[in-house]
C-alpha positions in Angstrom: 123.8 89.9 86.9 124.5 86.7 84.5 126.7 83.5 85.0 128.9 84.7 82.7 129.5 88.4 84.1 131.0 86.7 87.7 135.1 86.7 87.5 134.3 87.1 83.8 137.7 88.6 82.7 139.3 86.7 85.4 139.0 83.3 84.2 138.2 81.2 81.8 135.3 79.4 80.2 136.2 76.3 81.6 136.8 77.0 84.9 134.1 79.3 84.8 131.8 76.2 83.7 133.1 74.2 86.8 132.2 77.1 89.2 128.7 76.8 88.0 128.0 73.0 87.8 130.6 70.8 89.9 132.6 73.7 92.1 136.1 74.2 91.8 138.7 74.2 95.0 140.6 77.9 96.1 143.7 76.8 95.1 142.8 75.5 91.7 140.8 78.8 90.7 144.2 80.8 92.1 146.5 78.3 89.6 144.5 78.9 86.7 144.4 82.6 86.6 147.0 85.1 85.2 145.9 87.4 87.8 145.1 86.2 91.2 145.5 89.0 93.2 142.7 90.3 91.5 141.0 87.6 91.4 140.9 87.0 94.8 139.6 90.8 95.3 136.4 89.4 93.7 136.0 85.9 94.8 135.2 87.8 98.0 133.6 90.8 96.8 131.1 88.0 95.1 131.3 85.7 98.5 130.5 88.6 100.8 127.0 89.8 98.2 126.0 86.0 98.1 127.0 85.1 94.0 129.6 82.8 95.3 128.8 80.2 97.9 131.7 78.4 99.8 131.9 75.1 101.1 134.6 73.8 103.6 135.5 70.1 105.0 138.5 70.6 106.8 140.8 68.7 104.7 138.6 65.8 104.6 137.7 65.8 108.6 134.2 66.3 108.0 132.5 63.9 106.2 129.9 66.5 104.8 130.7 69.8 103.5 130.2 72.5 105.5 128.5 76.0 103.9 130.8 78.7 105.4 128.8 81.8 105.2 130.8 85.3 104.9 132.0 87.5 107.6 134.3 90.3 108.1 136.8 88.2 109.9 136.0 85.0 107.4 138.8 83.6 105.4 139.6 81.2 102.7 141.1 77.8 102.6 143.4 76.5 100.0 140.7 73.3 99.6 137.1 75.6 99.9 134.9 74.8 97.3 133.9 77.4 95.5 130.0 77.6 93.3 128.1 80.2 91.6 125.0 80.5 93.6 122.3 79.9 90.8 119.1 81.0 92.8 121.0 85.0 93.3 120.7 85.2 89.8 117.6 84.3 88.9 114.8 87.2 88.6 112.7 87.5 91.6 109.1 88.5 91.4 106.6 89.8 94.1 102.8 89.7 93.1 99.9 90.9 95.5 96.4 91.3 95.5 94.4 93.9 98.0 90.9 94.7 98.5 92.1 98.6 99.8 88.1 99.5 100.3 88.9 103.1 99.3 92.3 103.8 97.8 92.3 107.7 98.8 90.8 106.8 102.3 94.0 103.9 102.6 96.6 105.6 100.7 99.1 106.4 103.7 98.4 102.5 104.4 99.1 101.7 100.8 102.2 103.8 100.9 103.4 102.5 104.2 102.7 99.0 103.0 104.5 99.2 99.3 107.6 100.7 101.1 107.7 97.7 103.7 107.0 95.2 101.0 108.5 96.5 97.9 106.0 94.6 95.5 106.6 94.4 91.4 103.3 94.9 91.0 99.9 94.7 92.6 96.4 94.6 91.6 93.7 96.7 93.9 89.9 96.4 94.1 87.5 98.8 95.3 89.4 101.7 94.1 86.6 103.8 95.3 87.4 106.9 93.1 86.9 108.7 89.3 90.1 108.3 87.2 90.4 112.2 87.2 91.1 111.9 91.1 93.3 108.8 91.1 96.7 109.3 93.0 98.6 109.1 90.4 101.3 111.7 91.5 101.5 109.8 95.0 102.4 106.7 93.5 104.7 107.9 91.7 106.8 109.1 93.9 106.7 105.6 95.7 108.1 104.2 92.9 105.2 103.0 91.1 103.2 103.2 87.7 99.5 103.2 87.5 96.8 101.6 85.6 93.4 102.2 86.5 89.6 102.0 85.7 87.2 103.6 88.1 83.9 105.1 88.9 82.7 107.4 91.6 82.2 105.9 95.4 81.9 102.3 94.1 84.1 99.5 92.5 87.0 100.6 91.0 90.3 98.7 90.1 93.6 99.6 89.5 97.0 97.7 88.9 100.4 99.7 90.2 103.7 98.1 89.0 107.4 98.8 89.4 107.8 98.1 85.8 106.5 99.1 82.5 102.7 98.3 82.2 101.4 97.2 78.8 98.7 95.8 76.8 96.3 97.2 78.8 92.6 96.6 78.8 89.7 98.2 80.7 86.5 96.2 81.2 85.8 93.0 79.2 86.5 92.8 76.0 83.3 92.3 74.7 81.6 95.1 76.6 79.7 93.6 79.1 78.9 95.7 82.1 80.7 98.3 81.2 78.9 100.9 84.1 81.0 99.0 86.3 84.9 99.2 86.6 85.4 95.6 87.5 88.1 94.4 85.7 91.5 95.2 84.2 94.2 93.6 82.4 97.8 94.5 81.9 101.2 92.5 80.7 104.2 93.5 83.3 107.5 91.7 82.9 106.1 88.9 80.6 103.0 88.1 83.0 99.3 88.6 82.0 97.6 90.1 85.1 93.9 89.8 85.3 92.7 91.8 88.4 88.7 91.2 88.9 86.4 92.3 91.8 83.5 90.1 91.6 80.0 91.4 92.8 79.5 90.4 96.4 75.5 89.3 95.8 73.6 90.2 98.3 71.6 87.5 98.5 70.7 84.3 97.1 66.7 85.8 96.0 68.1 89.2 94.8 68.6 90.5 91.6 72.1 91.0 92.4 72.9 87.2 93.2 71.8 86.8 89.4 74.3 89.3 88.6 76.9 87.6 90.4 76.0 84.7 88.2 76.0 86.2 85.1 79.2 87.7 85.8 81.2 84.9 86.5 80.0 83.4 83.1 81.6 86.4 81.1 84.8 86.0 83.5 85.4 82.8 82.5 84.6 83.5 78.6 87.6 86.0 79.2 89.7 84.2 80.6 89.5 81.4 78.2 90.4 84.2 75.4 93.5 84.8 76.7 94.9 81.0 76.5 96.4 81.0 80.0 98.4 77.8 79.0 100.6 79.8 76.5 102.4 82.3 78.9 102.7 83.2 82.6 99.1 84.2 83.6 97.6 85.0 86.8 93.9 86.2 87.7 93.6 87.4 91.3 91.5 89.8 93.0 88.1 89.5 95.5 86.2 86.9 94.2 83.5 86.8 97.1 83.5 83.2 97.1 85.1 81.3 99.9 86.3 78.3 97.8 86.1 75.6 100.8 85.0 74.8 104.1 87.9 75.3 105.7 88.0 79.1 104.5 85.0 79.9 106.7 85.1 80.5 110.3 81.6 79.2 110.5 80.7 77.0 107.0 77.4 75.1 108.3 75.7 78.7 108.6 76.9 79.9 105.5 76.0 76.6 103.7 73.5 77.5 100.5 74.5 81.3 100.9 75.8 84.1 99.4 79.6 84.0 98.8 79.4 80.0 99.9 76.7 78.9 97.2 77.1 75.9 95.0 76.0 77.6 91.7 79.3 80.2 92.8 81.3 77.0 93.4 80.3 75.6 90.0 81.8 78.5 88.4 84.9 78.9 90.5 86.0 75.1 89.9 85.1 76.0 85.8 87.4 79.1 86.0 90.1 76.5 87.7 89.7 73.6 85.5 91.1 75.9 82.7 94.2 75.2 84.2 94.6 77.6 87.4 95.4 77.1 90.7 94.9 78.7 93.7 98.6 79.4 94.8 97.9 80.2 98.4 96.8 76.4 99.0 99.8 75.1 97.3 101.5 75.9 100.4 99.1 76.2 103.2 96.0 73.9 103.8 95.4 74.9 106.9 92.0 76.0 108.0 91.1 79.2 109.4 93.1 81.8 107.1 91.0 84.4 106.1 91.5 87.2 103.9 88.4 89.5 105.1 86.6 89.7 108.7 83.5 92.0 108.9 83.7 95.3 110.3 80.4 95.4 111.5 81.0 92.2 114.3 84.5 92.6 115.1 85.1 89.5 113.0 89.1 90.2 112.9 89.3 90.6 116.7 87.3 87.7 116.8 88.6 85.7 114.4 85.6 85.3 112.2 86.4 85.9 108.8 86.1 84.1 105.1 89.2 83.3 102.6 87.8 85.4 99.5 90.6 87.2 97.6 92.9 85.0 96.2 95.7 84.5 93.3 95.1 82.0 90.9 97.9 81.5 88.5 98.6 78.8 85.6 100.6 76.1 85.5 103.6 78.2 84.0 104.0 80.9 86.6 102.7 78.7 89.3 105.9 76.3 88.8 108.1 79.1 90.0 106.6 80.2 92.8 108.4 80.0 96.3 105.7 81.4 98.8 101.9 83.0 98.9 100.8 84.5 102.5 98.1 86.4 103.8 99.5 89.6 105.2 97.3 89.9 108.1 99.5 92.3 110.0 98.4 95.0 107.8 94.7 94.4 108.5 95.3 94.9 112.4 96.8 98.8 111.7 94.9 101.6 112.3 92.3 102.2 109.9 92.6 99.2 107.8 91.0 97.8 105.0 88.3 95.2 105.9 90.2 92.8 103.5 94.1 92.0 104.0 96.9 91.6 101.0 97.7 88.4 99.6 101.3 88.0 98.5 102.9 85.9 96.1 106.8 85.6 95.5 108.5 84.2 92.3 111.7 83.2 90.9 112.1 82.8 87.0 
Protein backbone atom coordinates (compact mmCIF):
# COMPACT_ATOMS: atom_id res chain seq x y z
CA UNK A 1 0.00 0.00 0.00
CA UNK A 2 1.45 3.39 -0.99
CA UNK A 3 1.61 6.28 1.48
CA UNK A 4 -1.16 8.19 -0.21
CA UNK A 5 -3.52 5.20 -0.04
CA UNK A 6 -3.59 5.12 3.78
CA UNK A 7 -6.77 6.95 4.91
CA UNK A 8 -6.80 8.40 1.37
CA UNK A 9 -10.38 9.62 1.18
CA UNK A 10 -10.67 10.56 4.85
CA UNK A 11 -7.97 13.18 5.45
CA UNK A 12 -6.52 16.12 3.55
CA UNK A 13 -3.11 16.15 1.89
CA UNK A 14 -1.85 18.54 4.59
CA UNK A 15 -2.87 16.16 7.38
CA UNK A 16 -1.41 13.22 5.49
CA UNK A 17 1.96 14.98 5.22
CA UNK A 18 1.98 15.45 8.99
CA UNK A 19 1.13 11.78 9.46
CA UNK A 20 4.04 10.79 7.23
CA UNK A 21 6.67 13.21 8.53
CA UNK A 22 6.20 14.61 12.05
CA UNK A 23 3.21 12.64 13.26
CA UNK A 24 -0.14 13.98 14.39
CA UNK A 25 -2.15 13.60 17.58
CA UNK A 26 -5.22 11.40 17.59
CA UNK A 27 -7.46 14.31 18.64
CA UNK A 28 -6.09 16.57 15.88
CA UNK A 29 -6.59 14.04 13.12
CA UNK A 30 -10.17 13.39 14.28
CA UNK A 31 -10.99 17.08 14.31
CA UNK A 32 -9.60 17.48 10.80
CA UNK A 33 -11.92 14.84 9.33
CA UNK A 34 -15.48 15.23 8.08
CA UNK A 35 -16.15 11.54 8.81
CA UNK A 36 -14.49 10.91 12.20
CA UNK A 37 -16.24 7.60 12.87
CA UNK A 38 -15.08 6.11 9.56
CA UNK A 39 -11.62 7.61 10.10
CA UNK A 40 -11.23 6.03 13.54
CA UNK A 41 -12.27 2.65 12.15
CA UNK A 42 -9.62 2.89 9.43
CA UNK A 43 -6.96 4.09 11.89
CA UNK A 44 -7.54 1.00 14.03
CA UNK A 45 -7.38 -1.20 10.93
CA UNK A 46 -4.04 0.31 9.85
CA UNK A 47 -2.69 0.18 13.40
CA UNK A 48 -3.57 -3.51 13.63
CA UNK A 49 -1.83 -4.27 10.31
CA UNK A 50 1.30 -2.31 11.29
CA UNK A 51 0.92 0.49 8.74
CA UNK A 52 0.41 3.11 11.46
CA UNK A 53 2.53 3.40 14.62
CA UNK A 54 1.13 4.86 17.84
CA UNK A 55 3.28 6.59 20.46
CA UNK A 56 2.13 7.76 23.92
CA UNK A 57 3.69 9.88 26.68
CA UNK A 58 0.65 9.86 29.00
CA UNK A 59 0.06 13.63 28.74
CA UNK A 60 3.67 14.46 29.49
CA UNK A 61 4.15 12.02 32.36
CA UNK A 62 6.87 10.19 30.36
CA UNK A 63 9.99 12.00 29.17
CA UNK A 64 10.19 9.78 26.07
CA UNK A 65 7.27 8.53 24.04
CA UNK A 66 6.30 4.88 24.45
CA UNK A 67 5.35 2.86 21.40
CA UNK A 68 1.95 1.24 21.93
CA UNK A 69 1.58 -2.17 20.30
CA UNK A 70 -1.88 -3.00 19.00
CA UNK A 71 -3.93 -5.58 20.89
CA UNK A 72 -7.61 -6.48 21.01
CA UNK A 73 -8.00 -4.41 24.18
CA UNK A 74 -5.91 -1.46 22.98
CA UNK A 75 -7.51 1.97 22.68
CA UNK A 76 -6.37 5.34 21.41
CA UNK A 77 -6.08 8.36 23.72
CA UNK A 78 -6.49 11.98 22.55
CA UNK A 79 -2.82 12.79 23.08
CA UNK A 80 -1.47 9.71 21.27
CA UNK A 81 0.76 10.58 18.34
CA UNK A 82 0.23 8.69 15.09
CA UNK A 83 2.80 8.08 12.37
CA UNK A 84 2.74 6.16 9.12
CA UNK A 85 5.25 3.29 9.40
CA UNK A 86 7.26 3.92 6.23
CA UNK A 87 9.25 0.69 6.63
CA UNK A 88 6.08 -1.36 6.13
CA UNK A 89 5.47 0.42 2.85
CA UNK A 90 8.78 -0.54 1.34
CA UNK A 91 9.21 -3.63 -0.76
CA UNK A 92 10.79 -6.58 1.01
CA UNK A 93 12.75 -8.94 -1.24
CA UNK A 94 14.49 -12.19 -0.31
CA UNK A 95 17.03 -14.02 -2.44
CA UNK A 96 19.02 -17.19 -1.80
CA UNK A 97 21.71 -19.36 -3.31
CA UNK A 98 21.92 -23.12 -2.76
CA UNK A 99 23.97 -25.93 -4.21
CA UNK A 100 21.38 -28.72 -3.91
CA UNK A 101 23.64 -31.54 -5.14
CA UNK A 102 20.90 -33.01 -7.42
CA UNK A 103 17.56 -31.23 -7.58
CA UNK A 104 15.61 -34.45 -8.10
CA UNK A 105 17.21 -36.17 -5.11
CA UNK A 106 16.61 -33.06 -3.02
CA UNK A 107 13.22 -32.04 -4.44
CA UNK A 108 11.16 -32.85 -1.35
CA UNK A 109 13.58 -30.92 0.86
CA UNK A 110 13.64 -28.02 -1.61
CA UNK A 111 9.84 -27.77 -1.71
CA UNK A 112 9.65 -27.81 2.10
CA UNK A 113 12.34 -25.14 2.26
CA UNK A 114 10.53 -22.92 -0.27
CA UNK A 115 7.33 -23.18 1.73
CA UNK A 116 9.14 -22.30 4.97
CA UNK A 117 11.30 -19.39 3.77
CA UNK A 118 9.25 -18.10 0.83
CA UNK A 119 12.17 -16.47 -1.01
CA UNK A 120 11.40 -14.22 -3.96
CA UNK A 121 14.21 -15.74 -6.00
CA UNK A 122 16.61 -18.68 -5.60
CA UNK A 123 19.77 -19.49 -7.52
CA UNK A 124 20.36 -23.26 -7.60
CA UNK A 125 23.60 -25.08 -8.50
CA UNK A 126 24.41 -28.70 -9.26
CA UNK A 127 20.93 -29.57 -10.48
CA UNK A 128 22.44 -32.63 -12.22
CA UNK A 129 19.52 -33.04 -14.61
CA UNK A 130 18.82 -32.58 -18.30
CA UNK A 131 16.46 -29.74 -19.15
CA UNK A 132 13.70 -32.08 -20.32
CA UNK A 133 13.62 -33.71 -16.86
CA UNK A 134 13.76 -30.54 -14.78
CA UNK A 135 10.89 -30.52 -12.21
CA UNK A 136 9.07 -27.54 -13.72
CA UNK A 137 5.57 -28.71 -12.75
CA UNK A 138 6.41 -29.41 -9.09
CA UNK A 139 8.02 -26.00 -8.68
CA UNK A 140 5.12 -24.33 -10.47
CA UNK A 141 2.74 -25.94 -7.99
CA UNK A 142 4.85 -24.44 -5.21
CA UNK A 143 4.45 -20.98 -6.77
CA UNK A 144 7.78 -20.69 -8.57
CA UNK A 145 8.66 -20.05 -12.19
CA UNK A 146 11.96 -21.57 -13.26
CA UNK A 147 14.66 -21.04 -15.84
CA UNK A 148 17.32 -23.71 -16.05
CA UNK A 149 20.44 -24.75 -17.90
CA UNK A 150 21.35 -28.36 -17.26
CA UNK A 151 23.05 -31.49 -18.38
CA UNK A 152 22.91 -35.15 -17.44
CA UNK A 153 24.48 -36.19 -14.10
CA UNK A 154 26.79 -33.19 -13.70
CA UNK A 155 26.74 -29.43 -13.10
CA UNK A 156 23.50 -27.61 -13.93
CA UNK A 157 22.23 -24.23 -12.74
CA UNK A 158 18.74 -22.81 -12.36
CA UNK A 159 16.90 -19.71 -11.18
CA UNK A 160 13.55 -20.00 -9.41
CA UNK A 161 11.29 -17.01 -8.86
CA UNK A 162 7.89 -15.97 -7.55
CA UNK A 163 7.99 -13.10 -10.04
CA UNK A 164 8.42 -12.88 -13.83
CA UNK A 165 11.87 -13.86 -15.08
CA UNK A 166 13.27 -11.87 -18.00
CA UNK A 167 16.44 -11.43 -20.06
CA UNK A 168 17.70 -14.94 -19.33
CA UNK A 169 21.15 -15.84 -20.62
CA UNK A 170 22.32 -19.46 -20.64
CA UNK A 171 26.08 -19.82 -20.33
CA UNK A 172 28.78 -17.28 -21.13
CA UNK A 173 28.00 -14.54 -23.60
CA UNK A 174 31.10 -15.36 -25.67
CA UNK A 175 30.28 -19.08 -25.82
CA UNK A 176 33.03 -20.19 -23.43
CA UNK A 177 32.61 -23.63 -21.80
CA UNK A 178 29.37 -24.35 -23.61
CA UNK A 179 29.62 -28.08 -22.88
CA UNK A 180 29.32 -27.43 -19.13
CA UNK A 181 26.18 -25.87 -17.65
CA UNK A 182 27.72 -23.63 -15.03
CA UNK A 183 26.31 -20.14 -15.58
CA UNK A 184 22.86 -18.64 -15.95
CA UNK A 185 21.76 -15.00 -15.70
CA UNK A 186 18.34 -13.36 -15.46
CA UNK A 187 16.55 -10.24 -14.27
CA UNK A 188 13.90 -10.47 -11.54
CA UNK A 189 12.11 -7.49 -9.98
CA UNK A 190 14.68 -5.19 -11.59
CA UNK A 191 17.64 -7.04 -10.04
CA UNK A 192 20.19 -8.72 -12.30
CA UNK A 193 21.15 -12.13 -10.93
CA UNK A 194 24.22 -14.05 -12.09
CA UNK A 195 24.16 -17.65 -10.86
CA UNK A 196 27.48 -19.46 -11.10
CA UNK A 197 28.87 -22.88 -10.26
CA UNK A 198 32.67 -22.58 -10.30
CA UNK A 199 34.69 -25.78 -10.98
CA UNK A 200 36.17 -27.43 -7.91
CA UNK A 201 39.66 -27.83 -9.40
CA UNK A 202 40.67 -31.23 -7.94
CA UNK A 203 44.33 -30.40 -7.12
CA UNK A 204 46.83 -27.74 -8.12
CA UNK A 205 48.79 -30.12 -10.39
CA UNK A 206 45.78 -31.14 -12.47
CA UNK A 207 44.30 -29.79 -15.70
CA UNK A 208 41.10 -29.24 -13.73
CA UNK A 209 42.82 -26.55 -11.66
CA UNK A 210 43.90 -24.76 -14.84
CA UNK A 211 40.31 -25.05 -16.04
CA UNK A 212 39.17 -23.43 -12.80
CA UNK A 213 41.57 -20.51 -13.23
CA UNK A 214 40.45 -20.03 -16.84
CA UNK A 215 36.84 -20.15 -15.69
CA UNK A 216 37.52 -17.38 -13.18
CA UNK A 217 39.14 -15.27 -15.89
CA UNK A 218 36.09 -15.67 -18.13
CA UNK A 219 33.76 -14.99 -15.21
CA UNK A 220 35.59 -11.74 -14.49
CA UNK A 221 35.10 -10.60 -18.08
CA UNK A 222 31.45 -11.65 -18.00
CA UNK A 223 30.80 -9.58 -14.88
CA UNK A 224 32.53 -6.53 -16.34
CA UNK A 225 30.21 -6.69 -19.36
CA UNK A 226 27.21 -6.43 -17.05
CA UNK A 227 28.24 -2.91 -15.97
CA UNK A 228 27.21 -3.77 -12.43
CA UNK A 229 27.50 -0.22 -11.12
CA UNK A 230 24.43 0.92 -13.08
CA UNK A 231 21.70 -1.26 -11.54
CA UNK A 232 21.07 -3.64 -8.66
CA UNK A 233 23.10 -6.77 -9.33
CA UNK A 234 24.24 -9.89 -7.48
CA UNK A 235 26.67 -12.63 -8.45
CA UNK A 236 26.01 -15.68 -6.32
CA UNK A 237 26.54 -19.38 -6.18
CA UNK A 238 29.09 -22.04 -5.31
CA UNK A 239 32.48 -20.40 -5.88
CA UNK A 240 34.49 -23.36 -4.54
CA UNK A 241 36.88 -20.92 -2.85
CA UNK A 242 37.06 -19.99 0.82
CA UNK A 243 37.88 -16.25 0.80
CA UNK A 244 39.75 -16.01 4.13
CA UNK A 245 41.32 -18.18 6.82
CA UNK A 246 38.27 -17.68 9.04
CA UNK A 247 36.17 -19.32 6.33
CA UNK A 248 37.90 -22.65 6.94
CA UNK A 249 37.96 -25.01 9.91
CA UNK A 250 41.66 -25.80 9.31
CA UNK A 251 43.25 -23.05 7.19
CA UNK A 252 46.81 -24.19 7.86
CA UNK A 253 46.25 -27.61 6.28
CA UNK A 254 44.52 -25.96 3.28
CA UNK A 255 47.26 -23.42 2.59
CA UNK A 256 48.18 -23.32 -1.14
CA UNK A 257 45.68 -26.08 -1.90
CA UNK A 258 42.63 -26.03 -4.14
CA UNK A 259 39.82 -23.90 -2.68
CA UNK A 260 42.33 -21.85 -0.68
CA UNK A 261 45.04 -21.06 -3.20
CA UNK A 262 46.59 -17.60 -3.83
CA UNK A 263 45.72 -17.73 -7.53
CA UNK A 264 42.06 -18.36 -6.70
CA UNK A 265 42.10 -15.53 -4.17
CA UNK A 266 43.63 -13.21 -6.75
CA UNK A 267 40.76 -13.80 -9.17
CA UNK A 268 38.19 -13.51 -6.40
CA UNK A 269 39.61 -10.16 -5.32
CA UNK A 270 39.66 -8.96 -8.92
CA UNK A 271 35.98 -9.82 -9.22
CA UNK A 272 35.21 -7.97 -5.99
CA UNK A 273 37.21 -4.97 -7.22
CA UNK A 274 34.54 -4.43 -9.86
CA UNK A 275 32.42 -3.05 -7.01
CA UNK A 276 31.04 -6.22 -5.43
CA UNK A 277 30.68 -6.88 -1.70
CA UNK A 278 30.52 -10.21 0.14
CA UNK A 279 27.13 -9.54 1.72
CA UNK A 280 27.37 -12.18 4.45
CA UNK A 281 30.49 -10.51 5.84
CA UNK A 282 28.64 -7.20 6.05
CA UNK A 283 26.70 -8.74 8.94
CA UNK A 284 28.88 -11.48 10.41
CA UNK A 285 32.66 -11.36 10.85
CA UNK A 286 32.88 -14.47 13.04
CA UNK A 287 35.03 -17.44 12.10
CA UNK A 288 33.57 -20.92 11.80
CA UNK A 289 30.68 -19.85 9.56
CA UNK A 290 30.58 -22.55 6.87
CA UNK A 291 28.32 -23.39 3.94
CA UNK A 292 29.82 -26.75 2.91
CA UNK A 293 30.79 -29.84 4.91
CA UNK A 294 32.26 -33.06 3.53
CA UNK A 295 29.90 -36.04 3.72
CA UNK A 296 32.85 -38.47 3.69
CA UNK A 297 34.41 -37.18 6.91
CA UNK A 298 31.12 -36.32 8.66
CA UNK A 299 32.28 -32.74 8.51
CA UNK A 300 28.96 -31.25 9.58
CA UNK A 301 28.78 -33.35 12.72
CA UNK A 302 32.43 -32.51 13.51
CA UNK A 303 32.09 -28.80 12.75
CA UNK A 304 34.66 -29.02 9.95
CA UNK A 305 33.74 -27.14 6.79
CA UNK A 306 34.33 -24.21 4.46
CA UNK A 307 32.40 -21.11 3.42
CA UNK A 308 32.43 -21.41 -0.35
CA UNK A 309 28.86 -20.32 -1.20
CA UNK A 310 28.13 -16.61 -1.07
CA UNK A 311 26.29 -13.64 -2.51
CA UNK A 312 28.33 -10.79 -3.96
CA UNK A 313 26.22 -7.67 -4.37
CA UNK A 314 27.00 -4.30 -5.89
CA UNK A 315 26.54 -1.11 -3.87
CA UNK A 316 23.11 -0.44 -5.40
CA UNK A 317 21.85 -3.74 -3.94
CA UNK A 318 24.00 -4.10 -0.82
CA UNK A 319 22.97 -0.73 0.61
CA UNK A 320 19.39 -2.05 0.92
CA UNK A 321 20.35 -5.39 2.51
CA UNK A 322 18.91 -6.00 5.97
CA UNK A 323 20.38 -9.41 6.78
CA UNK A 324 22.31 -12.34 5.31
CA UNK A 325 22.54 -15.77 6.92
CA UNK A 326 23.76 -19.30 6.24
CA UNK A 327 20.82 -21.64 6.82
CA UNK A 328 22.61 -24.44 8.66
CA UNK A 329 19.31 -25.85 9.92
CA UNK A 330 18.57 -27.12 6.42
CA UNK A 331 21.95 -28.89 6.33
CA UNK A 332 20.90 -30.76 9.50
CA UNK A 333 17.77 -32.22 7.84
CA UNK A 334 17.42 -35.80 6.61
CA UNK A 335 18.98 -36.48 3.18
CA UNK A 336 20.50 -32.98 2.88
CA UNK A 337 22.81 -31.51 0.31
CA UNK A 338 26.39 -31.13 1.48
CA UNK A 339 25.84 -27.36 1.09
CA UNK A 340 23.60 -25.04 3.10
CA UNK A 341 21.53 -22.24 1.54
CA UNK A 342 22.69 -18.65 1.93
CA UNK A 343 19.79 -16.21 2.30
CA UNK A 344 19.78 -12.41 2.04
CA UNK A 345 16.89 -10.02 2.63
CA UNK A 346 16.53 -6.52 1.18
CA UNK A 347 14.18 -3.59 1.53
CA UNK A 348 13.86 -1.38 -1.54
